[in-house]
C-alpha positions in Angstrom: -0.1 0.3 -0.2 1.2 3.4 -0.7 2.4 5.5 2.1 0.3 8.4 2.7 2.1 11.7 2.2 2.4 14.1 4.9 0.7 17.2 5.0 3.6 19.6 3.2 3.9 17.0 0.4 0.2 17.1 -0.1 0.1 20.9 -0.5 2.5 20.6 -3.1 1.4 17.2 -4.9 -2.4 16.1 -4.2 -4.7 16.2 -6.8 -1.8 17.0 -9.6 -0.3 14.8 -12.8 1.3 15.9 -15.6 -1.2 17.1 -18.6 -2.4 14.2 -20.5 -2.3 15.9 -23.6 1.2 17.7 -23.5 2.9 16.5 -20.5 2.8 20.1 -18.9 4.0 19.9 -15.2 1.9 22.5 -13.6 -1.9 22.2 -14.1 -3.2 23.9 -17.0 -5.7 26.9 -16.9 -9.1 25.8 -19.1 -10.1 28.8 -19.8 -13.2 28.2 -21.3 -16.9 28.8 -20.7 -18.2 25.7 -22.9 -17.0 22.0 -23.8 -17.2 20.2 -27.2 -19.0 16.9 -27.2 -18.1 14.1 -29.6 -21.8 13.5 -30.3 -25.1 14.7 -29.9 -25.5 11.6 -27.6 -22.9 12.1 -25.5 -23.9 15.7 -24.6 -27.1 14.6 -23.8 -26.1 11.7 -21.8 -23.7 14.3 -19.8 -26.6 16.7 -19.3 -28.7 13.9 -17.9 -26.2 12.8 -15.6 -25.5 9.4 -17.3 -21.9 10.1 -18.2 -19.1 12.2 -16.4 -18.1 14.8 -18.0 -17.8 18.6 -18.5 -20.5 20.3 -20.2 -20.3 24.5 -19.4 -18.2 26.1 -17.0 -21.2 26.8 -14.4 -22.1 23.2 -14.2 -20.7 21.0 -12.0 -17.9 19.7 -12.5 -17.0 23.1 -13.8 -13.4 22.5 -15.7 -10.5 20.5 -14.9 -8.6 23.2 -13.6 -11.1 23.2 -10.7 -11.1 19.1 -10.5 -7.5 19.5 -9.3 -8.2 22.3 -6.5 -11.1 20.2 -5.4 -9.1 17.1 -4.8 -6.1 18.8 -3.6 -8.2 20.4 -0.5 -9.9 17.6 0.1 -7.1 15.7 0.4 -5.8 18.5 2.8 -8.9 18.8 4.9 -9.3 15.1 5.1 -12.5 14.7 3.2 -14.0 13.0 0.1 -14.5 15.9 -2.2 -15.6 19.2 -2.4 -17.2 22.3 -4.7 -15.6 25.5 -5.6 -17.1 28.7 -5.2 -16.6 32.4 -6.4 -16.2 33.7 -2.8 -16.4 32.5 0.4 -20.3 33.6 1.0 -21.1 32.0 -1.8 -19.7 28.7 -0.4 -21.6 29.4 2.8 -24.7 30.5 1.2 -24.7 27.3 -1.0 -24.7 25.3 2.2 -27.4 26.9 3.6 -29.8 26.9 1.0 -28.9 23.3 -0.1 -29.8 21.9 3.6 -32.3 24.3 5.0 -36.0 25.1 4.5 -38.8 26.8 6.0 -39.5 25.6 9.7 -35.7 24.4 9.8 -33.4 26.0 12.5 -29.7 27.3 12.3 -27.7 27.3 15.5 -24.7 29.8 15.0 -21.6 30.7 16.5 -22.8 34.3 17.8 -19.4 35.6 16.8 -19.0 35.3 12.7 -18.0 37.3 9.9 -20.3 40.3 9.3 -21.5 38.9 5.9 -22.3 35.6 7.2 -24.1 37.6 10.1 -26.2 39.4 7.7 -26.9 36.3 5.5 -28.3 34.5 8.6 -29.9 36.8 9.9 -31.4 39.4 7.3 -31.8 36.3 4.4 -32.4 32.9 5.3 -35.3 34.3 8.0 -37.1 35.9 5.4 -37.5 32.2 3.8 -39.0 31.1 7.3 -35.6 29.5 8.6 -35.3 30.0 12.2 -31.9 31.1 13.2 -30.3 31.6 16.4 -26.8 33.2 17.4 -24.8 31.7 20.7 -21.8 31.7 22.2 -20.5 28.2 20.9 -17.4 28.5 23.5 -20.1 27.6 26.2 -21.1 24.0 25.4 -24.0 24.5 28.0 -25.5 27.4 26.0 -25.2 25.4 22.8 -26.8 22.4 24.4 -29.3 24.8 25.8 -30.3 26.1 22.4 -30.7 22.9 20.3 -34.1 22.3 19.1 -36.0 19.3 17.7 -35.9 21.0 14.5 -32.1 22.2 14.4 -30.9 21.0 11.2 -27.4 22.7 10.9 -25.1 24.0 13.9 -22.5 26.6 12.2 -19.3 27.0 13.9 -16.6 29.7 13.2 -13.5 28.9 15.0 -11.3 31.0 15.9 -14.0 33.4 15.7 -13.8 36.5 13.7 -12.9 38.9 15.1 -13.2 38.1 18.7 -10.9 35.0 18.0 -13.2 33.0 20.5 -12.5 29.4 19.9 -15.0 26.2 20.7 -14.7 22.8 20.9 -15.6 21.4 17.5 -15.4 18.0 18.8 -17.9 18.4 21.7 -20.4 20.6 19.6 -20.4 17.9 17.0 -21.5 14.9 19.2 -24.9 17.0 19.8 -25.4 17.9 16.6 -25.2 13.9 15.5 -27.5 13.2 18.6 -30.2 15.4 17.2 -29.4 14.8 13.3 -28.2 18.2 12.7 -24.8 18.7 10.4 -22.1 20.5 11.8 -20.6 22.9 9.5 -17.1 24.5 10.3 -15.7 27.8 8.7 -12.2 26.7 8.9 -10.9 30.1 7.1 -8.8 31.4 10.2 -6.8 27.9 11.0 -6.9 26.5 7.5 -6.2 22.7 7.5 -2.6 23.1 8.3 -3.4 24.1 11.9 -7.0 22.5 12.2 -9.2 19.8 10.7 -12.7 19.9 11.5 -13.7 16.8 9.5 -11.1 14.8 12.0 -12.7 16.1 14.7 -16.4 14.8 13.7 -17.6 18.1 12.0 -19.6 17.2 8.8 -18.8 20.2 6.3 -15.8 22.4 6.0 -16.2 25.7 4.2 -13.2 28.4 3.4 -13.0 31.6 2.1 -10.1 31.1 -0.2 -9.9 34.6 -0.7 -7.5 34.1 2.6 -5.0 31.8 3.4 -5.4 29.5 0.7 -4.7 32.1 -2.4 -2.7 33.6 0.5 -1.7 36.7 -1.8 -4.7 39.0 -1.5 -5.2 38.5 -5.6 -8.1 36.9 -5.8 -11.9 35.9 -4.5 -13.1 32.2 -4.0 -14.7 29.8 -1.5 -15.0 26.1 -1.2 -16.9 23.5 0.5 -15.4 20.1 1.5 -17.5 16.9 2.8 -18.9 13.5 2.0 -19.4 12.9 -1.8 -23.1 12.6 -0.6 -23.3 16.0 0.8 -21.4 17.9 -1.9 -23.6 16.2 -4.5 -26.9 17.4 -2.7 -25.4 21.2 -3.4 -25.6 20.6 -7.3 -28.7 22.3 -8.2 -27.7 25.4 -6.2 -24.3 25.4 -7.9 -25.7 25.0 -11.5 -28.7 27.3 -11.1 -27.1 30.2 -9.2 -24.4 30.7 -11.0 -21.7 31.4 -8.0 -18.7 29.8 -10.0 -15.1 30.4 -9.3 -13.3 31.3 -12.3 -10.6 28.7 -13.7 -7.9 31.4 -13.3 -8.9 31.9 -9.7 -8.8 28.1 -9.2 -5.5 27.8 -10.6 -4.2 30.8 -8.3 -5.7 28.8 -5.4 -3.8 25.5 -6.7 -0.5 27.7 -6.5 -1.3 29.2 -3.2 -1.8 25.5 -1.6 1.5 24.5 -2.6 3.2 26.9 -0.3 0.3 27.0 2.5 2.2 24.7 4.9 5.6 27.2 4.7 3.2 30.3 5.0 0.8 29.2 7.9 4.4 28.3 9.8 5.5 31.5 9.3 2.4 33.3 9.7 2.0 31.5 13.2 5.4 32.0 14.4 5.1 35.9 13.6 1.9 36.0 15.3 3.0 34.9 18.5 5.8 37.0 18.7 4.0 39.8 17.7 1.0 38.6 20.1 3.6 38.4 23.1 5.1 42.2 22.1 1.4 43.6 22.4 0.6 41.8 25.7 3.4 43.4 27.3 3.1 46.7 25.7 2.0 49.7 28.0 -0.4 51.2 25.6 -2.0 47.7 24.9 -5.2 47.0 27.0 -5.8 43.3 26.1 -4.7 40.9 23.6 -6.5 37.8 22.4 -4.5 35.2 20.3 -5.0 31.5 20.9 -1.2 30.7 21.5 -1.2 32.8 24.6 -2.0 31.3 27.6 -4.1 34.5 28.6 -6.5 33.3 25.9 -10.0 32.3 27.4 -9.9 29.3 25.6 -6.4 28.4 25.0 -6.6 24.7 26.4 -9.1 24.0 23.8 -7.4 25.4 21.0 -4.5 23.5 22.1 -6.4 20.3 22.1 -8.0 21.0 18.4 -5.1 23.2 16.6 -1.8 22.1 16.0 -1.0 25.8 15.4 -2.8 29.1 16.7 -2.5 31.0 13.0 -1.6 34.3 12.0 -4.8 36.2 13.5 -4.9 38.9 16.6 -7.5 40.9 18.0 -6.4 43.4 20.7 -7.6 46.5 22.4 -5.6 49.8 22.7 -5.8 52.0 25.8 -7.7 55.0 25.0 -10.2 53.2 22.7 -11.8 53.9 19.4 -9.7 57.0 18.6 -6.5 55.7 19.9 -7.2 53.0 17.6 -7.8 55.0 14.7 -4.5 56.8 15.4 -3.0 53.7 15.6 -4.1 52.2 12.2 -3.3 56.0 10.3 0.1 56.1 11.8 1.3 52.5 11.0 3.8 52.1 7.9 4.8 48.7 7.2 1.1 47.3 7.9 -1.4 48.1 5.2 -4.9 49.5 6.5 -7.2 47.1 5.0 -9.8 44.6 5.5 -9.4 40.9 4.2 -6.9 38.5 5.8 -4.3 35.8 5.1 -2.0 37.7 2.8 1.7 37.6 2.9 1.9 41.0 4.1 0.5 42.3 7.4 -3.1 43.8 7.6 -4.9 45.7 10.3 -8.2 47.1 10.2 -11.2 48.3 12.6 -14.0 45.8 12.5 -16.6 47.9 14.2 -16.4 50.7 11.5 -15.6 48.0 8.8 -15.9 44.2 8.5 -18.6 44.3 10.9 -20.2 47.9 10.7 -23.5 45.9 9.5 -24.0 44.8 12.6 -25.9 46.8 15.1 -23.9 48.2 17.9 -25.7 46.4 21.0 -25.5 43.2 19.0 -21.7 44.0 18.2 -21.1 44.9 22.0 -23.0 41.7 23.5 -20.5 39.6 21.2 -17.5 41.2 22.6 -16.6 43.1 19.3 -16.0 46.2 21.1 -15.2 49.6 19.6 -11.7 49.4 21.0 -11.1 46.1 18.9 -8.1 46.5 16.3 -8.0 43.1 13.8 -4.4 42.4 13.0 -3.8 39.7 10.1 -0.2 39.3 10.5 1.8 38.5 7.5 5.1 36.6 6.5 7.5 39.6 6.8 10.2 39.6 9.2 8.6 39.9 12.9 11.2 42.2 14.0 9.9 44.7 11.3 6.0 44.0 12.3 6.6 44.9 15.7 9.0 47.7 14.9 6.1 49.3 13.1 3.5 48.6 15.7 5.6 50.2 18.3 6.6 53.4 16.5 2.8 54.1 16.0 1.7 53.2 19.5 4.3 55.3 20.7 3.8 58.4 18.7 -0.1 57.9 18.6 -1.4 60.9 20.9 -3.5 59.7 24.3 -6.4 61.4 25.7 
């Protein structure tokens, strides 16, 4: 039996083989919207689902470029297969719309990406889907809020932007008992540091825009799970048109080849930056799963092999001091998104989570003083020096 490749080797080789037509070493970009059939009978058979093959880029299985990406990310997550999308939000939307209907209940982590919150709270509810937001780091609260009609439990861990961590294994067990699917947004941790399917989760979603692409130059999303589940999304995929482009698929393939290397550097840098911030006199608090001070540090150690590149912190002086900090950084880029090779800094309450009502944000722990830092792969001393100069030169009230 062929020995299973280690994670880093899978990043480079999983899903890929020389092009059978010309022997190209790297996966070609199949930049085409449609495919030619050998005969009318073959075309009919493919559209009827009686023969496997490509038909039209919007239709599953999209293109051979997409197929390589799906096989690679599924191997890294330990899933059977997957489906790509035009964005992470398109992926989450497809998961929800393919599995939930009027009268069903969705239980979600209370602290999630702003657009995820908007989808769940403002759009799914229009279709008669019941939605509850719960602090999923508290297992008793999860247990108390599960219902007979709960069909899906959606977890984001670590959560954006509070870095709250929840116990995937324990919550997945609860979901299984009531016949609900457990879906985990694994964007922050990536399969390098967290593998939800191995912990009992049913489905993993990613914004490929972030660490999978890794260079802030694409939009994309992916869902990984069992073949039966992924197949059940086909009507949504084919009829909504939220298709990842072939060039974006190729960029994701290229990004995944260095995922293991980048994530180790992101995490190493983030730990050093988090320790610097925690010791800095101008910083009120820091949340990073790798710090012993993190409320769920022990859970993070149990289910993560590394702690990623995301940090949230509060600066003394509140929101105004935070604005001064972000306006004074020079190396760090003042920009939303995350997971890029370069360091990004932003203010969630006025940017990525501005669509959430203030009182709701406050209840979630997304306070006005919260600054989110996506630590890049620059030399850590340079990141720290930039933050230090901005903190020391910013005026304080």
